[in-house]
Phi, psi and omega in degrees: 000123180282162178293136184291145175278324184240146173286318183223127171243126187238149173241128183192183180287131174261107192222145171258122178281134174241107191253138178211135176288151177210168172272159179305327184293334180291320178303316178292318180298324181270001175065035183273156175274099191296132180079354185251191179234126177240147174272140178229159175271179182301321180296318179295323179293319181294317181298317180289319175304319177297329183273354179283152170278200177304132193231159178248132179252128178212140177303137180223223194089128191303306184291320178296322177297319181294318177301316179300324177288321177296314178302320178295339180263005176091012183270136181284125187224159172217152186232140172237121182191157186256123171247166171264165177278072184214179187298315181294327178297322178290320177303308179303310182296320176300313185294320186284324179290326181288344175277355178090022180258128179295130180209111187226014178299126179297139180293148177272129190271336182263182176292154005276170176290172176303140183294156178211153181234121181270113186248124174259123185249113179281171185299333178280002179091353180290143181247141174244113194255137180226106194251130170255109186292331174055227185299333178309328182296341192251022174294110182268156180301333180295339181273354183287135169270096186294326175295323179295312181301317181293338183274356179261133181298323179232132171261120184250125189240138181261118179309321180305330185278355181284347184292308181283149190292316185297309180296327177301314179296322178295319176292321174304315179296318178298320173305311181301318180296310181300311181295326176297332180268003182071033177258164181270151178247122177245141184225139175247128185291335174080307188192147183297326179297330179290320177293323176305320187273325187232020183303321179297323174295317181295316179297324177290323178295320177296315178300321179284350178078022181268352177255118179269327182226122181239125176259126173218162169251183185304310184296318181291322180300317182297315179295323182290320187262339188083006181259111177292325177285128186302308186296322179296325177297314176300317180298318185294324191254331186301331179285345182262347182238127178310320178221120178248127179237118185237122179262150181232033179058233183292356181256011171096204185208160179232144170230141178228128180210128175055038179079357178262131179241138176229150182213141179222153173281164175292146175287128181297146179229148177294318182206135176273117183259319185200119181276006179301128176083007182297311177299319180297319181281334173298318180297323181295311183299317182295309185294328177298320180287315177302316183298333181267005176079024180279160180282168188302316182296316179296320176301315177298318177302317177297322181291321181293321178295315182296319180295318178298321179298313189286332180280356177273002179207167178288135174109153191265009184232153184297146176236012181244159171293098188291326177296315179296322180297316179298319178297321180300314183276329191245344181079000000 
């Protein structure tokens, strides 16, 4: 096995986030699933965009956000995801490359357009996401750079992208390539509704031993295991995954690996402005530590610090000198 060129190679949705503040009443009026993520078609995306107030456009996508956090922490990263040959596609490509992340997936020339996520942020900082996957649904296995995948120490996969058939096939192929090269596979479940639709696939991958690092939150853990009690869910799953990382929002996070358990509290913040990207940045902080060979507790602390930074401002990617922030809190 050759030395990896990249610490993390990720496959995920290539999406531009459109964020706007709103009142709680707006969520009800539009019939949205408050605090969750729902898929919408092009017509639904246009309807919600028209209902938004003044908005901010920033490149997003769960795995891409995680890579942005990793790159800010000095981790070498590459991204695989599908954009269209349109303005939003150019915005996404510019943003991810300017963060120092390798991105060479060819743009798709035909319809649909590049994906976008309409995010309504209520006064408490909670985000309600409505995603039009667009071109991202059509990432084919043929677009994979298998040499790139094999050159990454960790392959990081986004559960959101498991929904459409073509990217699902591409990710299955990527798993085979990564494992054939002796690399680790990390997987984020992304959302409970994804597990509702594809939980059998995820459980089969866990049983087959192809997932080395699994990221879940409380809700996802319950949906995946059928256990409403958090500790019971951990007990049910931790023996089946080499490394299980479970977040509990304001109540911190737990990681279990090889019989060792670590737990940390959430990093305090002065004010929660926008929770968009909290889980993505937690994963970034954790993986940055793991890629550097740090212990479980330190990895969790890094995750908590990264999550706290991103919820203190609008947008899903860090806006602070993350290396300096880690140094400040961890020394």
